[in-house]
TIZA-511432 format. One record per residue (C-alpha): x negated, y negated, z; residue number from 1; residue in one letter. Coordinates in Angstrom, 2 decimals, decimal comma, padded with zeros to 5 digits. Each point is the difference from the previous one (the first is absolute). Example, Ala and Ser with C-alpha at 12.3 -4.5 7.8 and 13.67 -1.06 7.14 Angstrom:
      east     north        up     i   aa
   -012,30    004,50    007,80     1    A
   -001,37   -003,44   -000,66     2    S
***
This chain:
      east     north        up     i   aa
    031,30   -015,58    039,86     1    M
   -001,04    001,85    002,83     2    N
    001,99    002,83    002,49     3    I
   -000,36    001,10    003,00     4    H
   -001,41    003,50    001,04     5    E
    003,75    001,45    000,82     6    Y
    001,27   -000,87   -003,32     7    Q
   -003,09    001,88   -001,89     8    A
    000,94    003,10    001,97     9    K
    003,20   -000,54   -001,48    10    E
   -001,65   -000,14   -003,41    11    L
   -002,14    002,77    000,89    12    F
    003,34    002,42    000,74    13    E
    001,51   -001,20   -003,49    14    K
   -003,00    001,07   -001,86    15    F
   -001,00    002,99    001,84    16    G
   -003,18   -001,40    001,56    17    V
   -000,35    002,08    003,18    18    P
   -000,41   -002,09    003,38    19    S
    000,94    000,81    003,69    20    P
    003,30   -001,30    000,73    21    N
    000,94   -003,41    001,20    22    G
    002,60   -002,56    000,92    23    M
    000,25   -003,77    000,71    24    V
    000,93   -001,69    003,19    25    A
    001,06   -003,80    000,98    26    S
    000,63    001,08    003,55    27    T
   -001,89    001,67    002,87    28    A
    003,58    002,28   -000,31    29    E
   -000,39    000,66   -003,60    30    E
   -003,43    000,48    000,43    31    A
    000,90    002,75    003,04    32    V
    002,46    001,64   -002,20    33    A
   -001,84    000,23   -003,05    34    A
   -002,75    001,85    002,24    35    A
    002,38    002,44    000,77    36    N
    001,37    000,52   -003,02    37    A
   -003,41    000,47   -001,46    38    I
   -000,89    002,65    002,79    39    G
   -001,08   -001,78    003,09    40    G
   -003,38    000,98    000,00    41    N
   -003,15   -000,45   -001,90    42    D
    001,18   -003,53   -001,19    43    L
   -001,52   -003,33   -001,63    44    V
    001,28   -003,48    000,11    45    I
   -001,26   -002,77   -002,47    46    K
    001,12   -003,44    000,06    47    A
    001,35   -000,89   -003,32    48    Q
   -001,58   -002,59   -001,16    49    V
   -001,60   -001,00   -003,90    50    H
   -003,60    000,22    001,16    51    A
   -002,71    001,95    000,47    52    G
   -002,00    000,89    003,28    53    G
    003,01    000,61    001,88    54    R
   -001,64    002,38    002,36    55    G
   -002,84   -001,90    000,80    56    K
    002,11   -003,70    000,75    57    G
    001,12   -001,19    003,00    58    T
    003,05   -001,82    000,91    59    F
    000,43   -003,36    000,90    60    T
    001,92    000,90    003,34    61    N
   -003,74    001,93    000,60    62    G
    001,54    004,07   -000,58    63    F
   -002,85    000,70   -002,06    64    K
    000,78    002,50   -003,52    65    G
    002,59    000,35   -002,18    66    G
   -000,12    003,96   -000,39    67    V
    000,43    002,17    003,26    68    H
    000,60    003,35    000,46    69    F
    002,90    000,80    002,28    70    P
    000,61    003,61    001,71    71    K
    003,58   -000,79    001,42    72    T
    002,95   -001,80   -001,81    73    P
    000,39   -001,88    003,04    74    A
   -004,02   -001,03   -000,66    75    E
    001,00   -001,11   -003,48    76    A
    002,82   -001,96    001,37    77    G
   -002,88   -001,89    002,14    78    D
   -002,19   -000,69   -002,23    79    L
    002,49   -000,95   -002,56    80    A
    001,29   -002,92    002,71    81    S
   -003,53   -001,33    000,13    82    K
   -000,41   -000,41   -003,68    83    M
    003,08   -001,29   -001,33    84    L
    000,91   -003,41   -000,21    85    G
   -004,01   -000,69    000,70    86    Q
   -002,23   -001,45   -002,31    87    T
   -002,71    002,85   -001,31    88    L
   -003,51   -001,93   -001,03    89    V
   -002,39    002,52   -002,51    90    T
   -003,07   -001,02   -001,88    91    H
    002,36   -000,09   -003,41    92    Q
    002,59   -002,25    001,85    93    T
   -001,75   -003,27    000,97    94    G
    000,11   -001,58    003,74    95    E
    003,96   -000,45   -000,64    96    A
    000,37    003,65    000,00    97    G
    003,55    001,39   -000,97    98    R
    003,01    000,36    001,79    99    L
    000,98    003,60    000,72   100    V
    003,68    000,64   -000,58   101    S
    000,13    003,85   -001,06   102    K
   -002,01    002,79    001,57   103    V
   -000,33    003,72   -001,88   104    M
    000,06    003,23    002,06   105    I
   -001,39    003,02   -001,83   106    A
   -001,86    003,28    000,44   107    E
   -003,24   -000,08    001,19   108    A
   -002,12    002,17   -002,40   109    A
   -002,82    002,26    001,04   110    D
   -003,05   -000,88   -002,02   111    I
   -002,94    001,36   -001,69   112    S
   -000,80   -002,04   -002,36   113    R
    000,64   -003,78   -000,81   114    E
   -000,16   -000,69   -003,94   115    L
    000,84   -002,87   -001,93   116    Y
    002,08   -000,61   -003,13   117    L
    000,84   -002,72   -001,45   118    A
    002,01   -000,92   -003,88   119    I
   -000,99   -003,35   -001,35   120    L
    000,26   -002,33   -003,13   121    L
   -003,46   -000,42   -001,51   122    D
   -000,21   -003,14   -001,72   123    R
   -003,10    000,46   -001,50   124    E
    001,58    002,89   -002,15   125    T
    003,50   -000,75    000,10   126    S
    000,61    003,92    001,57   127    Q
    001,28    001,40    002,96   128    P
   -002,88    000,84    002,60   129    V
   -000,08    002,66    002,16   130    I
   -002,78   -000,65    003,13   131    V
   -000,76    002,65    002,41   132    A
   -002,48    000,85    003,01   133    S
   -000,81    002,49    002,46   134    T
   -000,15   -003,06    002,57   135    E
    003,57   -000,37    000,92   136    G
    000,98   -001,89    002,69   137    G
   -002,28   -002,86   -000,55   138    M
   -000,09   -003,28   -001,27   139    D
   -000,50    000,85   -003,43   140    I
   -001,57   -003,23   -000,83   141    E
   -002,75    000,84    002,47   142    E
   -000,53    003,75   -001,67   143    V
   -000,18   -002,30   -003,25   144    A
   -002,85   -001,88    001,24   145    E
   -002,32    002,40    001,89   146    K
    001,02    003,30   -001,73   147    T
    001,08   -000,89   -003,58   148    P
   -000,77    003,84   -000,96   149    E
    002,81    001,53    002,11   150    K
    002,47   -002,05   -002,23   151    L
    001,24    001,92   -003,12   152    V
    001,82   -001,61   -002,63   153    R
    002,67    001,61   -002,34   154    Q
    001,26   -002,22   -002,82   155    F
    003,12    001,42   -001,47   156    V
    001,48   -000,83   -003,57   157    H
    003,00   -001,79    000,28   158    P
    001,51    001,61   -003,12   159    L
   -001,29    003,93    000,59   160    A
    000,70   -000,13    004,04   161    G
   -001,61    001,33    002,56   162    L
   -001,74    003,78   -001,26   163    Q
   -000,79    003,14    001,53   164    P
   -004,24   -000,50   -000,32   165    Y
    000,35   -003,47    001,69   166    E
    001,93    001,75    002,98   167    V
   -002,69    002,74    000,39   168    R
   -002,67   -002,57   -000,56   169    K
    001,77   -002,17    003,08   170    L
    000,30    003,47    002,30   171    A
   -003,54    000,47   -000,34   172    G
   -001,04   -003,07    000,98   173    A
    002,11   -000,21    002,91   174    L
   -001,52    003,59    000,72   175    E
    003,20    001,88   -000,27   176    L
    000,44    003,44   -001,22   177    S
    002,77    002,91    000,26   178    G
    003,03   -000,75    001,23   179    D
   -000,73   -003,26    001,01   180    Q
   -000,82   -001,09   -003,56   181    A
    003,45    001,64   -001,27   182    K
    001,62   -002,57    002,30   183    Q
   -002,34   -003,04   -000,96   184    F
    000,98    001,01   -003,04   185    S
    004,06   -000,27    000,26   186    K
   -000,79   -002,83    002,69   187    L
   -002,07   -002,34   -002,79   188    I
    002,35    000,83   -003,17   189    K
    003,16   -000,80    002,25   190    N
   -001,99   -003,38    001,14   191    L
   -000,83   -001,22   -003,36   192    Y
    003,42    000,33   -000,83   193    K
    001,09   -002,13    002,26   194    L
   -002,76   -002,77   -000,49   195    F
    001,38    000,26   -003,64   196    I
    003,59    000,44    000,39   197    D
    000,33   -002,69    002,73   198    C
   -002,29   -002,50   -001,50   199    D
   -002,76   -000,07    002,50   200    C
   -003,23   -002,08    000,03   201    D
   -001,54    002,13    002,81   202    M
    001,08    002,85    001,90   203    V
   -002,84    000,32    002,87   204    E
    000,22    003,31    002,26   205    I
   -002,62   -000,20    002,77   206    N
   -000,37    002,39    001,50   207    P
    001,03    002,79   -002,03   208    L
   -000,28    003,19    002,38   209    V
   -000,74    003,36   -000,10   210    V
    001,66    001,86    002,84   211    T
   -001,71    002,89    002,13   212    P
    002,71    002,03   -001,42   213    T
   -001,38   -001,16   -003,61   214    G
    003,04   -002,17   -000,81   215    D
   -000,67   -003,14   -002,06   216    V
    001,73   -002,97    001,28   217    L
    000,63   -003,93   -000,83   218    A
   -000,71   -001,41    003,43   219    L
    000,20   -003,75   -000,47   220    D
    001,12   -001,97   -002,92   221    A
   -000,25   -003,06   -001,71   222    K
    001,86   -001,27   -003,39   223    F
    000,14   -003,37   -001,81   224    G
    002,56   -000,33   -003,10   225    F
   -000,21   -001,61   -003,15   226    D
    001,96   -003,30    000,69   227    D
    000,71   -000,48   -003,83   228    N
    001,43    003,66   -000,02   229    A
    002,21   -000,11    002,72   230    L
    003,29   -000,82   -001,62   231    Y
    000,20    003,34   -001,04   232    R
   -000,19    001,03    003,59   233    H
    002,84   -001,32    001,97   234    P
   -000,77    002,79    002,60   235    E
   -003,45   -001,10    000,66   236    I
    000,95   -003,72   -000,14   237    V
    002,23    001,16    002,57   238    A
   -002,78    001,02    002,45   239    M
   -001,53   -003,56   -000,07   240    R
   -000,91   -001,63    003,81   241    D
    000,04   -003,38   -000,83   242    T
   -001,16   -000,67    003,53   243    S
   -003,44    001,64   -000,89   244    E
   -000,23   -003,09   -002,41   245    E
   -001,51   -003,30   -000,12   246    D
    003,81   -002,05    000,19   247    P
   -001,47   -002,28   -002,46   248    R
   -000,79    002,90   -002,37   249    E
    003,94    001,47    000,37   250    V
    001,24   -003,16   -000,84   251    E
   -002,10   -000,31   -002,84   252    A
    001,39    003,39   -001,37   253    S
    003,37   -001,21    000,14   254    T
   -000,87   -002,85   -002,48   255    F
   -002,00    002,14   -002,19   256    D
   -003,32   -001,43    001,30   257    L
   -003,26    001,54    000,35   258    N
   -001,59   -001,29    003,22   259    Y
   -002,73    000,92    002,20   260    I
   -001,16   -001,93    002,67   261    G
   -003,51   -000,94    001,22   262    L
   -001,65   -001,46    002,43   263    D
   -000,86   -003,46   -001,50   264    G
    001,58   -003,41    000,13   265    N
    000,43   -000,95   -004,36   266    I
    002,91    001,85   -001,31   267    A
    000,61    000,83   -003,38   268    C
    002,89    000,29   -002,32   269    L
   -000,74    001,34   -003,30   270    V
    001,45    001,83   -002,89   271    N
   -001,96    003,29   -000,76   272    G
   -001,98    002,34    002,06   273    A
   -002,99   -001,00   -002,14   274    G
    000,61   -003,67    000,70   275    L
    000,52    000,43    003,38   276    A
   -003,15    002,23    000,69   277    M
   -002,03   -002,90   -001,71   278    A
    001,21   -002,77    001,51   279    T
   -000,60    001,86    003,39   280    M
   -003,46    000,09   -001,41   281    D
   -000,46   -003,09   -000,96   282    I
    001,47   -001,64    003,33   283    I
   -002,20    001,91    001,78   284    K
   -003,40   -001,31   -002,55   285    H
    001,05   -003,60    000,99   286    F
   -000,63    000,65    003,99   287    G
    004,00    000,75    000,86   288    G
    001,74    003,24    001,03   289    D
    003,16    001,53   -001,57   290    P
    002,74    000,41    002,35   291    A
    002,15    002,44   -002,52   292    N
    000,05    001,51   -003,07   293    F
    003,42   -001,04   -001,58   294    L
    001,05    001,01   -003,58   295    D
    003,50   -001,56   -001,00   296    V
   -000,20    001,79   -003,20   297    G
    000,23   -000,58   -003,69   298    G
    003,71   -001,32    000,17   299    G
    000,48   -001,27    003,21   300    A
    003,13   -002,14    000,51   301    T
    000,49   -003,44    002,41   302    K
    001,47    001,90    002,17   303    E
   -003,04    002,22    000,60   304    Q
   -002,33   -002,77    000,01   305    V
    002,16   -001,31    002,88   306    S
   -000,18    003,05    001,95   307    A
   -003,73    000,70   -000,59   308    A
   -000,71   -003,49    001,02   309    F
    002,24    000,75    003,30   310    K
   -002,22    003,01    000,92   311    I
   -003,21   -001,51   -000,78   312    I
    001,19   -002,72    002,88   313    L
    000,81    002,55    002,17   314    S
   -003,59    000,35    000,88   315    D
   -001,01   -002,05    002,41   316    P
   -003,58    000,28   -000,97   317    K
    000,78   -001,39   -003,83   318    V
   -001,52   -003,80   -000,02   319    E
    000,51   -000,38   -003,84   320    G
    001,40    001,52   -003,01   321    I
   -001,99    000,74   -003,65   322    L
    002,85    000,52   -002,64   323    V
   -001,92    001,55   -003,33   324    N
    002,49    000,84   -002,24   325    I
   -000,82    000,81   -003,80   326    F
    003,54   -000,13   -001,87   327    G
    000,29    002,88   -002,64   328    G
    003,27    001,69    000,39   329    I
    000,79   -002,41    003,26   330    M
    000,65   -003,87   -000,87   331    Q
   -002,25   -002,68    001,59   332    C
    003,06   -002,64   -000,02   333    D
    002,18    003,08    002,11   334    I
   -002,83    000,76    002,66   335    I
   -000,63   -004,33    000,42   336    A
    003,55    000,17    000,77   337    E
    000,20    002,84    002,28   338    G
   -003,46   -001,66    001,87   339    I
    001,93   -003,37    000,16   340    L
    002,83    001,41    001,10   341    A
   -001,48    002,34    003,06   342    A
   -002,46   -003,09    000,68   343    A
    002,83   -002,27    000,75   344    A
    002,56    002,62    002,01   345    E
   -002,87    001,25    002,40   346    L
   -001,49   -003,80    000,22   347    E
   -003,63    001,24   -000,61   348    L
   -002,41   -001,76    001,77   349    N
   -003,37    001,52   -000,88   350    I
   -001,56   -000,07   -002,96   351    P
    000,73    001,45   -003,32   352    L
   -001,90    000,53   -003,28   353    V
    001,93    000,91   -003,37   354    V
   -001,94    000,96   -003,11   355    R
    002,36    000,99   -002,59   356    L
   -001,26    001,07   -003,48   357    E
    002,17    001,23   -002,99   358    G
    003,60    000,14   -001,22   359    T
    001,26   -003,71    000,58   360    N
   -003,05   -001,02    001,90   361    V
    000,88   -003,31   -001,01   362    A
    003,43   -000,31    001,23   363    L
   -001,03    001,86    003,63   364    G
   -002,72   -002,87    000,55   365    K
    002,22   -002,29   -000,79   366    K
    002,91    000,67    002,51   367    L
   -002,86    000,59    002,77   368    I
   -001,29   -003,32   -000,75   369    A
    003,12   -002,07   -000,01   370    E
    001,12    001,69    003,48   371    S
   -000,38   -002,09    002,85   372    D
   -001,62    003,45    001,77   373    L
   -003,89   -000,26    001,02   374    A
   -001,15    003,04   -002,35   375    V
   -003,50   -000,09   -001,24   376    I
   -000,31    000,70   -003,72   377    G
   -002,76    002,47   -001,37   378    A
   -001,22    000,02   -003,60   379    D
   -001,85    003,43    000,17   380    N
   -000,51    002,56    002,73   381    L
   -003,14   -001,27    001,06   382    N
    001,34   -003,35    000,23   383    D
    002,73    001,01    002,33   384    A
   -002,11    002,55    002,06   385    A
   -002,44   -002,70    000,53   386    K
    002,88   -002,80    001,15   387    K
    002,04    002,86    001,83   388    I
   -003,01    000,82    002,39   389    V
   -001,11   -003,87    000,36   390    A
    003,60   -001,18    000,98   391    A
   -000,07    003,34    002,49   392    V
   -003,46   -001,08    001,56   393    K
    000,45   -003,90   -000,22   394    G
***
């Protein structure tokens, strides 16, 4: 789950991470009021969407830039009117862009230096890792590619936590000393506490800035949270903006299904994330293009299977469906009943290949074979992938 920048500022304030004052606005009038409340001068207005590259983006109405620096409250209102209700296209949104329904008005900070700071989860070591660089304000991917020596990584033991010597190492890498190092020390400790306490999988500050007066501030922030831990954080769940998410993924989440839309035309319905990845790979291997990742989990019900079919068929690009089920906890006959019920209800008119294996597989295959629906059975995953690719291409 992701949140908006203005919501990130709320978390920063709660955990004592210094950041310029900011307020959110949904209308031009609210933007003017926010600008007056903040001070009226030296402001920044930012479109609030779940994507980076906003400053270099372009609105579909021709207005350029999702980040501007108004000098007066009236100018802030004028800029807000040009952003709100419009679609912003950046290098991260794709051509479709994102609709801007909110803007953030904040104090514009004078900047002497721009730094980069992030806390992530490292898969290889199963530890949090702090990534820092003196090259803030840039695409960090570009820094990693062209000047990897300017990226510093500090792994943090998950039980011992962030240690003073690790903080000093990071401050030195960012060329901070004296009072700036002290400020950074407090900031990074509070940021790490936020990361752990809120079950984040990413906190990124780009840029972390040093002002001419020597203050160290978090200027821009991006958060990601562990979906599996959200039950512990109803206050963060309340920050979810479903308008920023794929409607199919939102619908899937209401049925506890794991769905990610892709660009292909062969839909997959699989139980287990690893098996789903393997299914996508083998479709590609035999010349097809997967339309989605869809994991119905180890104990899916008939209702969940039916919901999964509806979500799959809401994608107009889908020209065929491959169901690949290994019945361990899940029973193949239950899955077969769900498949047949969904296919009948939705009047399925595209190829459907089903491969079942495991608990009650014979009964599951019998149910499918005796149905009046045009379901293509498969003996193994290779056979299933070949059949669905051939059916779609034929």
